[in-house]
PLY file of the C-alpha trace (Angstrom):
ply
format ascii 1.0
element vertex 350
property float x
property float y
property float z
element edge 347
property int vertex1
property int vertex2
end_header
5.85 -10.99 -21.09
7.70 -8.30 -19.52
6.03 -6.83 -16.71
6.72 -3.51 -16.04
5.71 -4.86 -11.98
9.28 -6.30 -9.71
11.05 -7.05 -12.72
14.19 -8.07 -12.09
16.99 -5.64 -14.15
20.51 -7.00 -15.35
22.10 -4.03 -17.13
24.73 -4.93 -19.82
26.88 -2.24 -20.62
28.15 -1.74 -24.15
30.80 1.74 -24.05
28.12 3.63 -23.13
25.59 0.64 -23.87
23.46 -0.86 -21.45
21.65 -4.14 -21.64
18.43 -4.41 -19.08
18.50 -8.94 -18.80
15.44 -10.49 -17.76
14.17 -14.05 -17.12
10.50 -13.91 -18.00
7.82 -16.81 -19.14
9.89 -19.49 -21.95
7.95 -20.61 -23.08
1.59 -18.07 -26.98
-19.05 -1.57 -36.28
-21.45 -2.08 -34.47
-24.01 0.14 -35.83
-27.78 -0.36 -34.07
-29.27 1.87 -36.12
-28.83 0.56 -39.55
-32.10 -1.69 -40.72
-32.34 -5.03 -40.19
-33.16 -8.00 -42.72
-32.74 -11.60 -42.74
-30.17 -14.19 -44.81
-31.39 -16.43 -47.24
-29.59 -19.25 -46.49
-31.18 -22.00 -44.08
-28.91 -23.99 -42.70
-25.43 -23.01 -42.09
-22.32 -25.53 -41.25
-20.48 -25.37 -37.60
-16.99 -24.71 -38.05
-14.40 -25.33 -35.76
-10.76 -23.57 -34.50
-8.49 -26.04 -34.08
-5.70 -25.41 -31.79
-2.09 -27.09 -31.81
-2.88 -31.27 -31.13
-0.52 -30.23 -27.49
0.40 -26.60 -26.09
3.59 -26.84 -24.38
3.56 -24.39 -21.41
6.72 -23.76 -19.23
6.38 -22.34 -16.27
6.26 -19.07 -15.20
7.93 -16.96 -13.06
6.76 -15.59 -10.55
7.58 -12.47 -11.42
5.52 -12.02 -14.66
2.57 -10.34 -14.25
-1.00 -12.73 -13.86
-2.86 -12.35 -16.25
-0.26 -13.28 -18.89
-0.90 -14.36 -22.91
0.87 -17.42 -23.53
-0.09 -18.04 -27.02
-0.46 -15.93 -30.36
-3.57 -14.81 -31.88
-5.41 -18.36 -33.39
-7.79 -17.03 -36.44
-10.49 -18.72 -38.18
-11.64 -16.68 -41.48
-15.09 -18.88 -42.70
-18.00 -18.49 -44.45
-20.85 -16.96 -42.37
-24.01 -16.44 -44.39
-25.49 -15.88 -47.92
-27.79 -14.20 -49.12
-28.02 -11.33 -47.00
-30.13 -7.94 -47.96
-28.24 -4.59 -47.59
-27.15 -3.54 -44.06
-28.19 -7.05 -42.10
-27.03 -7.72 -38.75
-25.08 -9.95 -37.49
-25.49 -11.26 -33.85
-21.94 -13.06 -32.03
-21.94 -14.64 -28.86
-19.95 -15.72 -26.60
-20.91 -19.25 -25.06
-18.44 -20.79 -24.17
-19.21 -23.82 -21.60
-17.60 -21.94 -19.06
-18.64 -17.85 -17.93
-16.13 -15.39 -17.61
-13.36 -15.36 -14.79
-14.41 -12.28 -13.93
-10.78 -11.13 -15.41
-9.78 -8.61 -18.73
-7.06 -8.75 -20.91
-6.22 -5.42 -22.50
-4.73 -6.28 -25.95
-4.25 -2.97 -27.92
-6.83 -1.00 -26.41
-9.20 -2.90 -27.21
-10.87 -4.77 -23.48
-11.64 -8.56 -23.23
-13.29 -10.51 -20.88
-10.99 -14.40 -20.85
-13.12 -17.23 -20.32
-12.46 -20.17 -18.78
-10.33 -23.50 -20.30
-8.80 -25.39 -18.15
-6.26 -25.20 -15.47
-5.87 -21.40 -14.60
-5.54 -21.18 -18.62
-8.65 -18.63 -20.42
-9.46 -17.49 -23.57
-10.37 -14.33 -25.09
-12.41 -14.01 -28.10
-13.54 -11.62 -31.15
-14.88 -11.66 -34.30
-15.04 -9.20 -37.46
-16.61 -8.87 -40.79
-14.12 -10.40 -42.97
-15.94 -9.00 -45.92
-15.18 -5.39 -45.38
-11.69 -4.60 -44.51
-12.47 -1.54 -42.64
-13.75 -3.75 -39.50
-11.95 -4.12 -36.19
-11.86 -7.50 -34.33
-14.72 -7.18 -31.73
-14.77 -8.75 -28.20
-17.37 -11.16 -27.94
-19.78 -10.67 -24.58
-21.04 -13.97 -22.76
-24.83 -14.87 -23.71
-24.84 -11.32 -24.76
-25.24 -9.95 -28.56
-22.41 -7.97 -30.43
-23.44 -6.96 -33.92
-21.03 -6.26 -37.07
-22.99 -4.48 -39.91
-22.51 -6.34 -43.44
-21.05 -3.69 -45.60
-23.25 -1.98 -48.95
-23.95 -4.56 -51.13
-26.14 -7.72 -50.05
-24.18 -11.25 -50.58
-22.46 -13.69 -49.02
-21.03 -13.07 -45.38
-17.70 -14.02 -43.89
-16.67 -13.66 -40.29
-12.96 -14.31 -38.99
-12.76 -15.43 -35.86
-9.82 -15.14 -33.22
-8.46 -16.52 -30.37
-6.16 -16.24 -28.00
-5.25 -18.10 -24.84
-4.81 -16.32 -21.49
-2.89 -17.09 -17.86
-5.61 -15.92 -15.29
-4.48 -18.05 -12.24
-2.33 -19.87 -10.68
-0.72 -22.95 -13.40
-0.29 -26.78 -11.77
2.28 -28.89 -13.55
1.10 -32.13 -15.18
-1.17 -32.73 -18.25
-4.46 -32.15 -18.88
-6.86 -33.11 -21.96
-9.34 -30.86 -22.88
-12.19 -31.79 -24.99
-13.79 -30.23 -28.52
-16.07 -27.42 -27.07
-18.20 -24.40 -28.49
-17.22 -21.18 -27.62
-19.36 -18.79 -30.19
-22.87 -18.42 -32.36
-23.89 -15.99 -34.66
-27.56 -15.59 -36.06
-28.52 -12.88 -38.52
-31.04 -10.22 -37.39
-33.95 -12.41 -37.30
-32.41 -14.48 -34.02
-33.70 -17.64 -36.55
-32.02 -20.50 -34.87
-32.67 -21.52 -38.41
-30.21 -19.26 -39.27
-27.38 -20.31 -36.77
-23.62 -21.10 -37.09
-22.17 -22.74 -34.45
-18.00 -22.19 -33.73
-16.60 -24.82 -31.92
-12.62 -24.94 -30.76
-11.03 -28.39 -31.08
-9.92 -30.82 -28.45
-6.44 -30.25 -26.76
-3.97 -31.47 -24.30
-2.44 -28.80 -22.40
1.63 -30.14 -20.98
2.87 -27.92 -18.50
6.29 -27.63 -17.54
7.93 -27.76 -14.14
11.16 -26.91 -15.76
12.66 -23.92 -15.57
16.42 -22.21 -16.04
18.30 -19.40 -14.32
20.47 -16.71 -15.82
23.41 -16.44 -13.65
25.17 -13.55 -15.86
23.31 -10.46 -14.04
24.64 -6.94 -14.32
26.68 -7.64 -17.62
29.27 -4.84 -18.02
30.40 -4.68 -22.08
32.52 -1.60 -22.94
32.61 -1.08 -26.52
35.77 0.63 -27.23
36.20 4.28 -28.74
36.35 4.95 -32.35
36.76 7.82 -35.13
34.26 8.59 -37.13
36.41 7.92 -40.33
36.01 3.87 -39.54
32.15 3.68 -40.43
33.04 4.44 -44.30
29.51 4.15 -45.50
26.23 3.25 -43.62
25.62 -0.37 -42.70
29.59 -0.24 -42.19
30.17 -1.61 -38.50
33.55 -1.60 -35.78
34.08 -1.80 -31.95
33.10 -5.62 -32.08
33.23 -6.74 -28.49
32.56 -10.22 -26.71
30.07 -10.89 -24.09
28.87 -13.90 -22.71
25.31 -14.90 -20.86
25.27 -17.89 -18.77
22.19 -20.18 -17.78
21.82 -22.86 -15.92
18.69 -25.27 -16.87
18.28 -28.37 -14.56
17.27 -30.80 -16.62
16.70 -30.86 -20.48
14.71 -27.81 -22.19
14.52 -26.16 -25.63
15.50 -22.55 -24.39
14.73 -19.85 -26.82
15.59 -15.39 -27.21
14.28 -12.44 -27.73
16.02 -9.55 -27.61
13.97 -5.69 -27.96
15.15 -2.82 -28.53
14.10 -0.43 -25.43
13.67 2.68 -27.09
11.95 1.22 -30.02
10.35 -2.16 -28.55
8.52 -2.90 -31.88
10.94 -2.37 -34.27
11.97 -6.09 -35.68
15.26 -4.92 -37.25
19.12 -5.72 -35.97
19.94 -2.19 -34.66
19.43 -1.17 -30.95
18.56 2.56 -31.03
20.59 5.16 -29.42
19.14 5.69 -25.62
17.94 9.10 -24.16
21.35 10.92 -22.91
23.65 9.43 -26.23
25.27 12.23 -27.84
26.90 10.34 -30.54
25.00 10.78 -34.14
24.33 8.04 -36.63
25.21 5.16 -34.66
23.48 2.58 -33.05
24.09 -1.23 -31.21
24.41 -4.39 -33.20
24.27 -7.83 -31.41
25.52 -11.01 -32.88
25.57 -14.55 -32.71
27.85 -16.95 -34.31
29.11 -13.97 -36.79
25.20 -13.68 -37.59
22.85 -9.81 -36.53
20.45 -10.84 -33.86
16.56 -9.56 -35.64
15.01 -7.79 -32.95
11.18 -8.71 -31.44
8.50 -7.69 -29.33
9.62 -8.52 -25.44
7.70 -11.64 -25.43
8.43 -15.49 -23.91
5.57 -16.87 -26.38
7.06 -19.53 -28.68
7.08 -18.31 -31.89
7.32 -14.93 -30.88
8.78 -12.43 -34.11
12.64 -13.01 -34.57
12.77 -15.15 -31.68
15.64 -17.54 -32.09
17.39 -21.23 -30.20
19.43 -20.68 -27.80
20.27 -24.26 -27.85
18.21 -27.93 -27.66
17.82 -30.01 -24.22
20.38 -27.79 -22.18
21.23 -29.43 -19.03
23.50 -27.84 -16.30
25.52 -24.36 -17.02
25.65 -23.01 -20.71
27.56 -20.27 -21.77
25.78 -18.26 -24.71
28.37 -15.96 -26.55
27.55 -12.76 -28.63
29.29 -9.83 -29.60
28.19 -6.12 -30.24
29.30 -3.54 -32.12
28.55 0.07 -33.46
27.12 0.17 -36.74
26.58 3.08 -38.83
22.56 4.69 -39.62
23.26 8.10 -40.89
26.68 10.56 -40.98
28.63 9.87 -37.83
29.35 12.60 -35.25
31.46 12.58 -32.13
29.84 11.84 -29.05
28.65 8.99 -26.16
26.33 6.33 -27.34
24.05 4.53 -25.03
21.09 2.18 -26.20
19.28 -0.17 -24.25
17.23 -3.74 -24.74
15.86 -6.54 -23.06
16.38 -10.30 -24.19
13.50 -12.66 -22.79
14.36 -16.35 -22.75
11.63 -18.95 -23.33
11.71 -22.53 -22.24
9.97 -24.79 -24.18
0 1
1 2
2 3
3 4
4 5
5 6
6 7
7 8
8 9
9 10
10 11
11 12
12 13
13 14
14 15
15 16
16 17
17 18
18 19
19 20
20 21
21 22
22 23
23 24
24 25
25 26
28 29
29 30
30 31
31 32
32 33
33 34
34 35
35 36
36 37
37 38
38 39
39 40
40 41
41 42
42 43
43 44
44 45
45 46
46 47
47 48
48 49
49 50
50 51
51 52
52 53
53 54
54 55
55 56
56 57
57 58
58 59
59 60
60 61
61 62
62 63
63 64
64 65
65 66
66 67
67 68
68 69
69 70
70 71
71 72
72 73
73 74
74 75
75 76
76 77
77 78
78 79
79 80
80 81
81 82
82 83
83 84
84 85
85 86
86 87
87 88
88 89
89 90
90 91
91 92
92 93
93 94
94 95
95 96
96 97
97 98
98 99
99 100
100 101
101 102
102 103
103 104
104 105
105 106
106 107
107 108
108 109
109 110
110 111
111 112
112 113
113 114
114 115
115 116
116 117
117 118
118 119
119 120
120 121
121 122
122 123
123 124
124 125
125 126
126 127
127 128
128 129
129 130
130 131
131 132
132 133
133 134
134 135
135 136
136 137
137 138
138 139
139 140
140 141
141 142
142 143
143 144
144 145
145 146
146 147
147 148
148 149
149 150
150 151
151 152
152 153
153 154
154 155
155 156
156 157
157 158
158 159
159 160
160 161
161 162
162 163
163 164
164 165
165 166
166 167
167 168
168 169
169 170
170 171
171 172
172 173
173 174
174 175
175 176
176 177
177 178
178 179
179 180
180 181
181 182
182 183
183 184
184 185
185 186
186 187
187 188
188 189
189 190
190 191
191 192
192 193
193 194
194 195
195 196
196 197
197 198
198 199
199 200
200 201
201 202
202 203
203 204
204 205
205 206
206 207
207 208
208 209
209 210
210 211
211 212
212 213
213 214
214 215
215 216
216 217
217 218
218 219
219 220
220 221
221 222
222 223
223 224
224 225
225 226
226 227
227 228
228 229
229 230
230 231
231 232
232 233
233 234
234 235
235 236
236 237
237 238
238 239
239 240
240 241
241 242
242 243
243 244
244 245
245 246
246 247
247 248
248 249
249 250
250 251
251 252
252 253
253 254
254 255
255 256
256 257
257 258
258 259
259 260
260 261
261 262
262 263
263 264
264 265
265 266
266 267
267 268
268 269
269 270
270 271
271 272
272 273
273 274
274 275
275 276
276 277
277 278
278 279
279 280
280 281
281 282
282 283
283 284
284 285
285 286
286 287
287 288
288 289
289 290
290 291
291 292
292 293
293 294
294 295
295 296
296 297
297 298
298 299
299 300
300 301
301 302
302 303
303 304
304 305
305 306
306 307
307 308
308 309
309 310
310 311
311 312
312 313
313 314
314 315
315 316
316 317
317 318
318 319
319 320
320 321
321 322
322 323
323 324
324 325
325 326
326 327
327 328
328 329
329 330
330 331
331 332
332 333
333 334
334 335
335 336
336 337
337 338
338 339
339 340
340 341
341 342
342 343
343 344
344 345
345 346
346 347
347 348
348 349
Protein backbone atom coordinates (compact mmCIF):
# COMPACT_ATOMS: atom_id res chain seq x y z
CA UNK A 1 0.00 0.00 0.00
CA UNK A 2 1.08 3.44 -0.40
CA UNK A 3 2.06 5.43 2.64
CA UNK A 4 1.70 9.15 2.55
CA UNK A 5 4.27 9.41 5.34
CA UNK A 6 7.97 9.14 4.59
CA UNK A 7 7.25 7.65 1.18
CA UNK A 8 10.31 7.73 -1.08
CA UNK A 9 9.37 9.45 -4.31
CA UNK A 10 11.30 8.84 -7.48
CA UNK A 11 10.08 11.11 -10.27
CA UNK A 12 10.03 9.97 -13.89
CA UNK A 13 9.49 12.95 -16.20
CA UNK A 14 7.68 12.20 -19.42
CA UNK A 15 7.73 15.35 -21.60
CA UNK A 16 6.63 17.25 -19.16
CA UNK A 17 5.52 13.82 -17.82
CA UNK A 18 6.42 12.85 -14.28
CA UNK A 19 6.19 9.44 -12.69
CA UNK A 20 6.55 8.99 -8.96
CA UNK A 21 8.28 5.68 -8.43
CA UNK A 22 7.96 4.02 -5.08
CA UNK A 23 8.67 0.64 -3.63
CA UNK A 24 6.13 -0.81 -1.28
CA UNK A 25 5.14 -4.23 -0.02
CA UNK A 26 5.20 -6.63 -2.54
CA UNK A 27 3.85 -9.22 -1.75
CA UNK A 28 -3.64 -8.90 0.23
CA UNK A 29 -28.90 -1.34 9.45
CA UNK A 30 -29.09 -1.47 12.49
CA UNK A 31 -32.67 -1.04 13.63
CA UNK A 32 -33.01 -1.33 17.38
CA UNK A 33 -36.65 -0.25 17.19
CA UNK A 34 -37.72 -3.11 14.99
CA UNK A 35 -40.19 -5.65 16.30
CA UNK A 36 -38.32 -8.73 17.51
CA UNK A 37 -39.40 -12.24 16.66
CA UNK A 38 -37.81 -15.65 16.51
CA UNK A 39 -36.84 -17.91 13.62
CA UNK A 40 -38.28 -21.41 13.43
CA UNK A 41 -35.17 -23.43 12.69
CA UNK A 42 -33.84 -25.24 15.75
CA UNK A 43 -30.32 -26.11 14.58
CA UNK A 44 -27.94 -24.11 12.41
CA UNK A 45 -24.94 -25.76 10.76
CA UNK A 46 -21.50 -24.24 11.43
CA UNK A 47 -19.80 -22.64 8.41
CA UNK A 48 -16.16 -21.98 7.55
CA UNK A 49 -14.51 -19.07 5.73
CA UNK A 50 -11.72 -20.66 3.73
CA UNK A 51 -8.34 -18.93 3.63
CA UNK A 52 -5.69 -20.12 1.17
CA UNK A 53 -3.90 -23.20 2.55
CA UNK A 54 -0.65 -21.20 2.39
CA UNK A 55 -0.46 -17.41 2.61
CA UNK A 56 2.82 -16.02 1.29
CA UNK A 57 3.78 -12.64 2.70
CA UNK A 58 6.75 -10.70 1.41
CA UNK A 59 8.95 -8.49 3.53
CA UNK A 60 7.19 -5.19 4.22
CA UNK A 61 9.43 -2.15 3.69
CA UNK A 62 10.15 -0.02 6.73
CA UNK A 63 8.53 3.00 5.06
CA UNK A 64 5.17 1.23 4.73
CA UNK A 65 2.50 2.23 7.27
CA UNK A 66 2.30 -0.06 10.31
CA UNK A 67 -1.39 -0.84 9.74
CA UNK A 68 -1.17 -2.45 6.30
CA UNK A 69 -3.63 -4.82 4.57
CA UNK A 70 -1.91 -7.97 3.35
CA UNK A 71 -4.89 -9.61 1.63
CA UNK A 72 -8.01 -8.64 -0.26
CA UNK A 73 -11.43 -9.29 1.27
CA UNK A 74 -12.34 -12.98 1.45
CA UNK A 75 -16.10 -13.59 1.46
CA UNK A 76 -18.59 -16.26 2.45
CA UNK A 77 -22.28 -15.95 1.58
CA UNK A 78 -24.24 -18.51 3.59
CA UNK A 79 -27.81 -19.30 4.73
CA UNK A 80 -28.09 -18.41 8.40
CA UNK A 81 -31.70 -18.94 9.52
CA UNK A 82 -34.96 -20.17 8.01
CA UNK A 83 -38.55 -19.34 8.87
CA UNK A 84 -37.89 -15.88 10.30
CA UNK A 85 -40.81 -13.54 10.93
CA UNK A 86 -41.12 -10.01 9.58
CA UNK A 87 -38.59 -7.63 11.13
CA UNK A 88 -36.75 -10.40 12.92
CA UNK A 89 -33.44 -9.18 14.36
CA UNK A 90 -30.28 -11.27 14.02
CA UNK A 91 -27.44 -10.68 16.49
CA UNK A 92 -23.80 -11.13 15.44
CA UNK A 93 -20.74 -11.31 17.64
CA UNK A 94 -17.02 -11.44 16.98
CA UNK A 95 -15.78 -14.18 19.29
CA UNK A 96 -12.22 -14.66 18.10
CA UNK A 97 -9.97 -16.85 20.20
CA UNK A 98 -8.05 -13.62 20.70
CA UNK A 99 -9.38 -10.25 21.80
CA UNK A 100 -8.91 -7.06 19.74
CA UNK A 101 -5.31 -5.88 19.49
CA UNK A 102 -6.21 -2.29 20.30
CA UNK A 103 -5.73 -1.00 16.75
CA UNK A 104 -8.29 -0.18 14.06
CA UNK A 105 -8.37 -0.03 10.27
CA UNK A 106 -10.34 2.43 8.13
CA UNK A 107 -11.75 0.72 5.04
CA UNK A 108 -13.64 3.17 2.81
CA UNK A 109 -14.80 5.17 5.81
CA UNK A 110 -15.82 2.14 7.92
CA UNK A 111 -13.75 1.65 11.09
CA UNK A 112 -12.92 -1.95 12.00
CA UNK A 113 -11.38 -3.39 15.14
CA UNK A 114 -8.37 -5.60 14.34
CA UNK A 115 -8.37 -9.06 15.93
CA UNK A 116 -5.17 -11.00 16.54
CA UNK A 117 -4.32 -13.83 14.17
CA UNK A 118 -0.59 -14.65 14.34
CA UNK A 119 2.91 -13.15 13.97
CA UNK A 120 1.92 -9.49 13.93
CA UNK A 121 -1.01 -10.22 11.62
CA UNK A 122 -4.65 -9.73 12.50
CA UNK A 123 -7.95 -9.65 10.69
CA UNK A 124 -10.98 -7.42 10.35
CA UNK A 125 -14.46 -8.86 10.00
CA UNK A 126 -17.82 -7.65 8.70
CA UNK A 127 -21.26 -9.06 8.05
CA UNK A 128 -24.27 -7.89 6.09
CA UNK A 129 -27.74 -9.08 5.17
CA UNK A 130 -27.27 -10.65 1.74
CA UNK A 131 -31.05 -11.06 1.33
CA UNK A 132 -31.30 -7.26 1.24
CA UNK A 133 -29.42 -5.63 -1.69
CA UNK A 134 -29.44 -2.27 0.11
CA UNK A 135 -27.55 -3.47 3.18
CA UNK A 136 -23.95 -2.43 3.83
CA UNK A 137 -21.06 -4.19 5.64
CA UNK A 138 -21.23 -3.88 9.42
CA UNK A 139 -18.03 -4.40 11.47
CA UNK A 140 -18.37 -7.11 14.09
CA UNK A 141 -17.67 -6.21 17.72
CA UNK A 142 -15.88 -8.44 20.23
CA UNK A 143 -18.57 -10.14 22.33
CA UNK A 144 -20.86 -7.15 21.77
CA UNK A 145 -23.83 -7.88 19.48
CA UNK A 146 -24.54 -5.91 16.36
CA UNK A 147 -27.88 -6.39 14.61
CA UNK A 148 -29.11 -6.40 11.08
CA UNK A 149 -32.82 -6.34 10.33
CA UNK A 150 -34.66 -8.86 8.19
CA UNK A 151 -36.23 -7.18 5.18
CA UNK A 152 -39.94 -6.77 4.55
CA UNK A 153 -41.20 -10.34 4.25
CA UNK A 154 -40.84 -13.39 6.48
CA UNK A 155 -38.77 -16.31 5.30
CA UNK A 156 -35.16 -17.41 4.99
CA UNK A 157 -32.20 -15.27 5.94
CA UNK A 158 -28.65 -15.28 4.56
CA UNK A 159 -25.48 -13.54 5.71
CA UNK A 160 -22.44 -12.29 3.82
CA UNK A 161 -19.33 -12.56 5.98
CA UNK A 162 -16.08 -10.87 4.90
CA UNK A 163 -12.61 -11.11 6.41
CA UNK A 164 -9.36 -9.33 5.54
CA UNK A 165 -5.86 -9.86 6.92
CA UNK A 166 -4.11 -6.75 8.31
CA UNK A 167 -0.52 -6.27 9.49
CA UNK A 168 -0.64 -4.41 12.81
CA UNK A 169 2.82 -5.12 14.26
CA UNK A 170 6.28 -6.27 13.21
CA UNK A 171 6.23 -9.56 11.28
CA UNK A 172 9.02 -12.07 11.83
CA UNK A 173 10.28 -14.20 8.93
CA UNK A 174 9.48 -17.89 8.98
CA UNK A 175 6.54 -20.28 8.79
CA UNK A 176 3.58 -20.25 11.20
CA UNK A 177 0.78 -22.83 11.10
CA UNK A 178 -2.58 -21.52 12.35
CA UNK A 179 -5.31 -24.01 13.36
CA UNK A 180 -8.99 -23.54 12.55
CA UNK A 181 -10.56 -20.98 14.89
CA UNK A 182 -14.05 -19.71 15.59
CA UNK A 183 -14.38 -16.03 14.74
CA UNK A 184 -18.09 -15.21 14.88
CA UNK A 185 -21.50 -16.33 16.02
CA UNK A 186 -25.04 -15.43 14.91
CA UNK A 187 -28.19 -15.77 17.04
CA UNK A 188 -31.77 -14.78 16.41
CA UNK A 189 -33.43 -12.08 18.49
CA UNK A 190 -34.45 -14.49 21.27
CA UNK A 191 -30.71 -15.11 21.91
CA UNK A 192 -31.62 -18.77 22.18
CA UNK A 193 -28.44 -20.85 21.84
CA UNK A 194 -30.40 -23.52 19.98
CA UNK A 195 -30.85 -20.92 17.23
CA UNK A 196 -27.18 -20.23 16.68
CA UNK A 197 -24.72 -20.34 13.78
CA UNK A 198 -21.00 -20.59 14.48
CA UNK A 199 -18.53 -19.19 11.93
CA UNK A 200 -14.99 -20.53 11.69
CA UNK A 201 -11.81 -19.48 9.90
CA UNK A 202 -10.02 -22.33 8.17
CA UNK A 203 -6.56 -23.49 9.16
CA UNK A 204 -3.75 -21.94 7.17
CA UNK A 205 0.02 -21.62 7.01
CA UNK A 206 1.65 -18.18 7.02
CA UNK A 207 4.94 -18.11 5.14
CA UNK A 208 6.80 -14.81 5.61
CA UNK A 209 9.53 -14.28 3.05
CA UNK A 210 12.78 -12.57 3.93
CA UNK A 211 13.56 -11.54 0.35
CA UNK A 212 12.86 -8.09 -0.99
CA UNK A 213 14.22 -6.29 -4.03
CA UNK A 214 15.53 -2.77 -4.33
CA UNK A 215 14.73 -0.34 -7.12
CA UNK A 216 17.98 1.01 -8.55
CA UNK A 217 16.38 3.45 -10.97
CA UNK A 218 15.38 6.60 -9.13
CA UNK A 219 14.57 10.05 -10.48
CA UNK A 220 13.82 8.63 -13.91
CA UNK A 221 13.34 11.32 -16.51
CA UNK A 222 11.70 10.44 -19.83
CA UNK A 223 11.35 13.29 -22.28
CA UNK A 224 8.69 12.68 -24.89
CA UNK A 225 9.16 14.56 -28.18
CA UNK A 226 7.16 17.55 -29.32
CA UNK A 227 4.22 16.55 -31.50
CA UNK A 228 1.58 18.28 -33.64
CA UNK A 229 -2.21 17.96 -33.25
CA UNK A 230 -2.33 16.75 -36.87
CA UNK A 231 -0.45 13.57 -35.83
CA UNK A 232 -3.55 12.37 -33.97
CA UNK A 233 -6.08 11.45 -36.64
CA UNK A 234 -8.73 10.02 -34.31
CA UNK A 235 -9.46 9.17 -30.70
CA UNK A 236 -7.11 6.44 -29.57
CA UNK A 237 -4.34 7.35 -32.02
CA UNK A 238 -0.84 7.60 -30.52
CA UNK A 239 2.46 9.37 -31.20
CA UNK A 240 5.82 10.10 -29.62
CA UNK A 241 6.73 6.64 -28.38
CA UNK A 242 9.80 6.92 -26.12
CA UNK A 243 11.63 4.09 -24.29
CA UNK A 244 12.64 4.11 -20.63
CA UNK A 245 13.83 1.46 -18.16
CA UNK A 246 13.37 0.56 -14.53
CA UNK A 247 16.18 -1.43 -12.92
CA UNK A 248 15.70 -3.64 -9.85
CA UNK A 249 18.06 -5.86 -7.87
CA UNK A 250 16.85 -8.94 -5.99
CA UNK A 251 19.22 -10.66 -3.53
CA UNK A 252 17.64 -14.07 -4.12
CA UNK A 253 14.98 -15.61 -6.34
CA UNK A 254 11.57 -13.99 -6.08
CA UNK A 255 8.57 -13.42 -8.36
CA UNK A 256 8.21 -9.70 -9.05
CA UNK A 257 4.88 -8.05 -9.89
CA UNK A 258 4.00 -4.42 -10.53
CA UNK A 259 0.91 -2.23 -10.40
CA UNK A 260 0.86 1.19 -12.08
CA UNK A 261 -1.47 3.86 -10.67
CA UNK A 262 -2.71 7.15 -12.09
CA UNK A 263 -1.81 9.72 -9.44
CA UNK A 264 -4.48 12.14 -10.69
CA UNK A 265 -7.16 9.43 -10.70
CA UNK A 266 -6.11 6.60 -8.34
CA UNK A 267 -9.32 4.62 -8.95
CA UNK A 268 -8.73 4.40 -12.71
CA UNK A 269 -8.41 0.95 -14.27
CA UNK A 270 -7.99 2.24 -17.83
CA UNK A 271 -4.68 2.26 -19.70
CA UNK A 272 -4.42 6.06 -20.00
CA UNK A 273 -2.71 8.28 -17.41
CA UNK A 274 -4.65 11.53 -17.25
CA UNK A 275 -3.16 15.01 -17.56
CA UNK A 276 -2.07 16.42 -14.22
CA UNK A 277 -2.62 19.90 -12.84
CA UNK A 278 -0.62 22.48 -14.75
CA UNK A 279 -1.06 20.87 -18.17
CA UNK A 280 -2.24 23.21 -20.92
CA UNK A 281 -2.65 20.79 -23.84
CA UNK A 282 -6.15 19.37 -24.28
CA UNK A 283 -7.35 15.99 -25.54
CA UNK A 284 -4.22 13.97 -24.71
CA UNK A 285 -3.15 11.49 -22.06
CA UNK A 286 -0.09 9.32 -21.58
CA UNK A 287 0.04 5.59 -22.15
CA UNK A 288 2.78 3.28 -20.89
CA UNK A 289 3.48 0.00 -22.69
CA UNK A 290 5.39 -3.11 -21.80
CA UNK A 291 6.38 -5.39 -24.68
CA UNK A 292 4.13 -3.28 -26.90
CA UNK A 293 1.03 -3.88 -24.77
CA UNK A 294 -0.63 -0.95 -22.95
CA UNK A 295 -0.31 -1.22 -19.18
CA UNK A 296 -3.70 -1.09 -17.45
CA UNK A 297 -3.87 0.88 -14.23
CA UNK A 298 -4.85 -0.26 -10.74
CA UNK A 299 -4.95 0.85 -7.14
CA UNK A 300 -1.61 1.64 -5.47
CA UNK A 301 -1.36 -1.66 -3.61
CA UNK A 302 1.14 -4.47 -3.26
CA UNK A 303 -1.41 -7.14 -2.36
CA UNK A 304 -1.28 -10.30 -4.44
CA UNK A 305 -4.02 -10.25 -7.07
CA UNK A 306 -4.42 -6.47 -6.99
CA UNK A 307 -6.44 -5.19 -9.96
CA UNK A 308 -4.26 -5.02 -13.11
CA UNK A 309 -1.17 -6.20 -11.26
CA UNK A 310 1.18 -7.77 -13.83
CA UNK A 311 4.17 -10.09 -13.67
CA UNK A 312 7.59 -8.56 -14.30
CA UNK A 313 9.48 -11.84 -14.02
CA UNK A 314 9.64 -15.15 -12.18
CA UNK A 315 12.51 -16.20 -9.92
CA UNK A 316 14.42 -12.98 -10.50
CA UNK A 317 17.89 -12.97 -8.95
CA UNK A 318 20.39 -10.13 -9.22
CA UNK A 319 19.91 -7.09 -11.43
CA UNK A 320 17.04 -6.95 -13.92
CA UNK A 321 16.27 -4.16 -16.40
CA UNK A 322 12.56 -3.74 -17.12
CA UNK A 323 11.92 -1.96 -20.45
CA UNK A 324 8.88 0.26 -21.05
CA UNK A 325 7.78 2.86 -23.57
CA UNK A 326 5.60 5.91 -23.06
CA UNK A 327 3.52 7.68 -25.70
CA UNK A 328 0.87 10.31 -26.12
CA UNK A 329 -2.66 9.07 -26.82
CA UNK A 330 -5.60 11.10 -28.06
CA UNK A 331 -8.68 11.15 -25.82
CA UNK A 332 -10.61 14.08 -27.36
CA UNK A 333 -10.05 17.03 -29.67
CA UNK A 334 -6.37 18.03 -29.39
CA UNK A 335 -5.13 21.54 -28.69
CA UNK A 336 -1.53 22.71 -28.42
CA UNK A 337 0.17 23.19 -25.08
CA UNK A 338 2.23 21.28 -22.55
CA UNK A 339 1.32 17.99 -20.96
CA UNK A 340 2.25 16.65 -17.53
CA UNK A 341 1.07 13.34 -16.10
CA UNK A 342 1.91 11.62 -12.83
CA UNK A 343 1.79 7.92 -12.02
CA UNK A 344 3.18 5.61 -9.35
CA UNK A 345 4.21 2.08 -9.43
CA UNK A 346 4.09 -0.38 -6.61
CA UNK A 347 6.33 -3.43 -6.74
CA UNK A 348 5.10 -6.69 -5.24
CA UNK A 349 7.51 -9.51 -4.40
CA UNK A 350 5.60 -12.79 -4.08
